C-alpha positions in Angstrom: -0.1 0.1 0.0 2.6 2.3 0.9 4.4 1.8 -2.5 1.1 2.4 -4.2 0.9 5.6 -2.7 4.2 6.5 -3.0 4.2 6.4 -6.8 1.2 8.4 -6.9 2.2 11.8 -4.5 4.4 14.5 -5.1 7.8 14.8 -3.3 8.3 18.2 -1.4 11.7 19.7 -1.7 13.6 20.4 1.8 15.0 23.5 0.5 12.1 25.5 -1.1 9.2 23.7 -0.1 8.5 23.1 -3.9 6.2 20.2 -5.4 7.8 17.9 -7.4 6.9 14.8 -9.7 6.7 11.5 -7.9 10.4 9.7 -7.6 12.0 13.0 -8.5 16.0 12.9 -8.0 16.0 16.5 -8.1 13.9 19.8 -7.7 12.5 21.0 -10.7 12.4 24.5 -8.9 15.9 24.6 -7.2 17.6 22.0 -8.4 18.2 20.9 -4.9 18.8 16.9 -4.7 16.0 15.2 -2.8 17.9 12.8 -0.2 16.8 12.1 3.5 18.7 13.2 6.5 21.2 10.5 8.2 19.6 10.9 11.3 15.8 10.6 12.0 14.5 13.3 14.0 12.5 12.9 17.2 8.6 12.5 16.4 6.7 15.6 17.2 3.8 15.1 19.7 1.0 13.9 17.9 -2.2 15.6 18.3 -5.1 13.2 19.4 -6.9 13.1 16.4 -3.8 13.0 13.9 -3.3 10.3 11.4 -0.3 8.0 11.2 2.7 9.6 9.2 2.9 7.8 5.8 5.7 5.3 5.4 8.7 7.1 3.9 9.5 6.3 0.3 12.1 3.8 -0.9 15.3 5.8 -1.0 14.9 8.0 1.9 12.8 10.6 0.2 10.3 12.7 2.2 7.0 12.6 0.5 3.7 15.1 1.1 0.5 13.5 1.8 -2.2 14.7 -0.4 -5.3 15.6 1.3 -8.0 13.4 -0.1 -11.9 14.7 0.5 -12.8 13.8 4.0 -9.2 13.4 5.6 -7.6 14.7 8.0 -5.5 18.1 6.9 -1.9 17.3 6.1 0.7 18.0 8.7 2.9 20.9 8.1 6.1 20.1 5.8 9.4 19.0 7.8 12.2 21.5 7.8 15.0 20.7 6.3 18.1 20.0 8.3 21.0 22.2 7.7 23.9 21.4 5.2 26.3 20.6 8.4 24.0 17.9 9.7 24.3 16.0 6.0 27.3 13.7 5.7 29.6 14.5 2.6 28.5 11.5 0.8 24.9 12.4 0.9 25.2 16.1 0.0 24.2 17.2 -3.2 26.6 17.9 -6.1 27.3 21.1 -7.2 27.6 20.0 -10.4 24.1 18.6 -10.7 22.4 19.6 -13.9 19.4 22.0 -13.8 16.3 20.6 -14.4 14.8 20.5 -18.2 11.6 19.4 -17.8 8.7 22.3 -17.1 7.4 22.8 -14.0 4.0 20.8 -14.1 5.1 18.2 -17.0 5.5 14.8 -15.6 8.8 13.1 -16.9 10.3 10.1 -15.5 14.1 10.8 -14.6 16.8 7.8 -14.1 18.0 7.2 -10.9 21.1 9.3 -9.9 23.3 6.1 -9.6 22.4 4.6 -13.0 22.8 8.2 -14.8 26.0 7.8 -16.4 24.9 4.7 -18.3 21.7 6.7 -19.9 24.4 9.6 -20.9 24.8 7.8 -24.2 22.5 8.9 -27.0 20.0 6.3 -27.9 21.3 5.4 -31.4 25.0 4.6 -29.9 23.0 2.4 -27.1 23.9 -1.4 -27.6 21.3 -3.4 -28.8 21.1 -7.1 -28.5 20.6 -9.6 -31.5 17.4 -9.7 -33.2 15.8 -7.2 -30.7 13.7 -4.4 -32.7 15.9 -1.2 -33.5 14.5 2.1 -31.0 13.3 5.2 -32.9 16.6 6.6 -32.9 18.5 3.9 -34.6 19.7 4.5 -38.1 17.9 2.4 -40.6 20.1 0.5 -42.9 20.0 0.9 -46.7 18.0 -1.2 -48.6 19.8 -4.0 -50.4 20.9 -3.8 -53.8 19.4 -6.4 -56.2 21.8 -8.8 -58.0 20.9 -8.0 -61.4 22.1 -4.2 -60.6 26.0 -5.6 -59.7 28.4 -5.6 -62.1 29.5 -9.4 -63.0 26.1 -10.8 -61.7 23.9 -12.8 -64.2 21.0 -10.5 -65.5 23.2 -7.5 -64.5 22.5 -4.4 -67.0 24.9 -1.8 -67.7 24.8 1.4 -65.5 22.9 4.1 -67.8 24.8 7.4 -67.5 23.2 10.5 -66.4 20.9 12.5 -68.3 23.2 15.4 -68.4 25.9 13.1 -70.0 23.8 11.7 -72.4 23.6 13.3 -76.1 20.4 14.9 -76.8 18.7 14.1 -80.0 19.5 16.0 -82.7 16.8 18.6 -83.9 16.2 20.1 -87.1 15.7 23.7 -88.0 11.9 23.4 -88.7 9.3 24.1 -86.0 5.1 24.0 -85.8 3.4 26.6 -84.1 -0.5 26.0 -83.5 -2.3 29.5 -84.6 -5.9 27.5 -84.3 -7.8 25.0 -82.1 -8.0 24.4 -78.3 -4.1 24.0 -78.1 -3.4 27.5 -80.0 -0.5 29.2 -78.7 1.9 25.7 -78.2 5.4 25.4 -80.1 7.0 22.4 -80.9 10.4 21.6 -82.1 11.1 19.2 -85.0 13.7 16.4 -84.6 15.6 15.2 -87.5 13.5 11.6 -87.6 10.3 13.2 -88.0 6.8 13.7 -86.1 3.7 11.9 -85.7 0.5 14.0 -85.1 -2.8 12.1 -84.1 -5.4 11.8 -81.6 -4.4 9.1 -79.8 -0.8 8.2 -81.3 2.2 10.4 -82.0 4.5 13.1 -80.8 1.9 16.0 -81.1 -1.8 14.9 -79.8 -5.3 16.7 -80.5 -7.1 14.4 -77.9 -10.4 16.5 -78.0 -10.6 17.4 -81.7 -13.0 14.8 -83.1 -11.9 15.4 -86.5 -8.6 14.3 -86.1 -7.8 10.7 -86.6 -5.7 8.4 -84.0 -2.8 8.4 -86.5 -3.6 11.8 -88.6 -0.3 13.1 -90.6 3.5 12.7 -90.2 6.1 15.3 -90.7 9.4 14.5 -92.4 12.5 16.5 -92.6 14.6 15.2 -95.5 17.7 16.8 -96.9 17.1 19.7 -95.1 13.5 20.1 -96.5 10.1 19.6 -94.7 7.4 17.5 -96.0 4.0 16.5 -94.9 2.0 13.2 -95.4 -1.4 12.4 -94.7 -1.4 8.9 -93.5 -5.1 8.1 -94.6 -7.0 10.1 -92.4 -10.5 10.0 -92.6 -10.7 14.2 -92.4 -7.8 14.9 -94.3 -4.6 17.1 -94.4 -4.9 20.6 -96.2 -2.0 22.8 -96.9 -2.5 26.6 -97.4 -2.2 27.7 -101.7 0.7 29.8 -102.3 -1.3 32.3 -104.7 -2.7 30.0 -107.6 -2.5 26.2 -107.6 -4.0 23.5 -110.4 -6.9 21.5 -109.1 -8.5 18.4 -110.7 -12.4 17.2 -110.6 -13.8 16.1 -107.3 -10.7 18.0 -105.4 -11.4 19.1 -102.0 -10.4 22.7 -100.7 -11.2 24.7 -97.4 -11.9 28.5 -97.1 -12.8 29.8 -93.4 -15.1 27.2 -91.6 -16.3 25.8 -94.9 -15.3 22.5 -96.9 -16.0 22.5 -100.7 -15.5 20.2 -103.6 -14.8 21.2 -107.1 -17.1 19.1 -109.2 -15.0 20.0 -112.6 -16.3 20.3 -115.9 -19.7 19.0 -116.7 -20.2 16.6 -119.7 -23.1 16.2 -121.7 -23.8 12.5 -122.1 -24.3 11.5 -125.7 -27.7 9.7 -126.4 -27.8 6.2 -126.3 -28.6 4.6 -130.0 -32.3 4.2 -130.1 -33.0 6.3 -127.0 -34.6 9.4 -127.1 -32.4 12.5 -125.8 -33.5 13.7 -122.4 -35.2 17.0 -122.4 -32.9 20.0 -121.0 -31.6 23.5 -121.5 -29.2 23.9 -124.1 -25.5 23.7 -123.6 -23.7 27.1 -123.7 -21.7 27.0 -127.1 -17.9 27.1 -127.0 -18.5 27.5 -122.8 -17.4 24.9 -120.5 -19.5 24.5 -117.5 -18.5 23.6 -114.4 -19.1 23.8 -110.3 -18.6 23.8 -106.9 -20.5 22.3 -104.0 -20.3 22.9 -100.3 -19.5 19.5 -98.4 -21.4 19.4 -95.1 -20.1 17.4 -92.0 -20.8 14.2 -92.6 -19.7 14.0 -96.0 -23.0 15.2 -97.5 -23.8 17.7 -100.0 -24.8 21.1 -99.7 -25.4 24.2 -101.8 -23.6 24.2 -105.1 -23.1 26.5 -108.0 -22.9 25.5 -111.6 -21.4 28.3 -114.0 -19.9 28.7 -117.7 -18.6 31.8 -116.9 -14.8 32.3 -116.6 -14.8 33.0 -112.8 -16.8 31.3 -110.1 -16.0 33.6 -106.7 -16.5 32.3 -103.0 -16.5 34.8 -100.1 -18.5 36.6 -97.5 -20.4 39.2 -99.4 -21.1 39.8 -103.2 -19.7 36.6 -104.6 -21.2 33.2 -106.6 -21.1 31.5 -103.4 -21.5 33.9 -100.2 -21.7 32.8 -96.4 -22.1 36.2 -94.5 -22.0 34.4 -91.2 -18.4 32.9 -91.8 -16.0 35.4 -90.2 -13.0 33.2 -91.0 -13.9 34.1 -94.7 -12.4 37.5 -96.5 -15.3 39.3 -98.6 -13.8 37.7 -101.7 -11.8 35.1 -100.5 -10.9 33.0 -103.5 -11.8 32.4 -106.9 -11.6 29.3 -109.6 -11.0 29.9 -113.5 -11.6 26.5 -115.5 -9.0 25.2 -117.5 -9.0 22.1 -120.0 -7.8 19.4 -117.1 -9.5 21.1 -114.2 -9.2 24.5 -112.7 -6.7 26.8 -111.3 -7.5 28.0 -107.3 -6.6 31.6 -106.7 -6.2 32.9 -102.9 -7.3 36.0 -102.1 -8.0 35.8 -98.5 -5.1 38.6 -97.6 -3.7 36.3 -95.3 -6.4 34.4 -93.8 -5.8 31.2 -95.9 -7.0 28.7 -98.8 -6.3 25.0 -98.0 -6.1 22.3 -100.1 -6.4 18.9 -99.2 -3.5 16.8 -100.4 -3.9 13.0 -101.7 -3.4 10.1 -99.0 0.3 8.9 -98.7 1.5 11.6 -100.9 4.8 13.9 -99.2 3.6 17.5 -99.9 6.8 20.1 -99.6 6.5 22.8 -96.8 8.4 25.9 -96.6 8.4 28.6 -93.8 5.1 30.0 -93.5 3.2 27.3 -94.6 -0.1 26.6 -92.8 -1.6 22.9 -92.5 -5.0 22.0 -90.9 -5.5 19.2 -89.3 -9.3 18.9 -88.4 -10.1 22.1 -86.0 -6.1 22.7 -85.6 -3.9 24.8 -87.6 0.0 24.6 -87.5 2.1 26.9 -88.7 5.7 26.4 -90.3 8.3 28.1 -88.6 12.0 28.2 -89.0 14.4 28.3 -86.1 17.6 29.8 -85.6 
């Protein structure tokens, strides 16, 4: 019972009468060693109703008796003996370190006789074989796999740092996105070429539904840049540099519109013994040709058939006008018939008229040319 009571009671310092945590070796207020006087004092006269004194804790440390509810008041603290009455071996050392714990914080301290054994840091304390490492023990490095060691089976050659590895050679060409959801992006083309698509390639347009998974390839050959259509569904369109000859069924783009050149209209010869189908007379000495708009999905839209020497397309006052298309100039482009097709002339003033290249054909590009892939437009740049 006395041991249990002792472990729960505070210790009173004989010098400053301060309360200390149970089993404290030194006073947290003045640093005085809490030791017992060598000679017991004569017991004072007990009051009639006084309780018997509590047993002294082990080591001769005086303890204060706590006042429990309903108990008698605690006796006054015992007056400490003068220092001259304490034997030399029991006197506190002047080199006793000051307390480091804050007042009121319960910290268990080692006994003075074992203090020297605890001076070493936890990381340096010996540990029994197989015992778990303490919180301060340094964790050993992870083992190295056998295939990472030279000379072992399955070992791989060490990988050179990224700074020491040679960078892939780059060409003098670059691509800048000037229209589309990734507008403002710039790409530097390597000498090995570059693949563009929605799912495959170095340049991806995943949110453009008009771009095929593998749409086009940019190639660098003999210092020149080419583009090739990889049989895409919507095609690859390149800007017209001034005037370009086109053949029948050629697709070309202006603004947000797609058109098809129908070619020269030929009057079918009447079948022998069959009546001639009635119609308007054919203009003498004039070629009849036409242009039709292609709607999303490949269906035909508005069309114009004429025998005039010029057929114009634009935003207003043209043979085919689209006032709501802000990507069109007032007179964007025009076509003039030829014996083998027509000449397509760009009049947009920089907005661009695009013609579709055949699948698998490598079209040469020059700095400033633009390539349309779905809703994205890329411009060729020359890098210094």
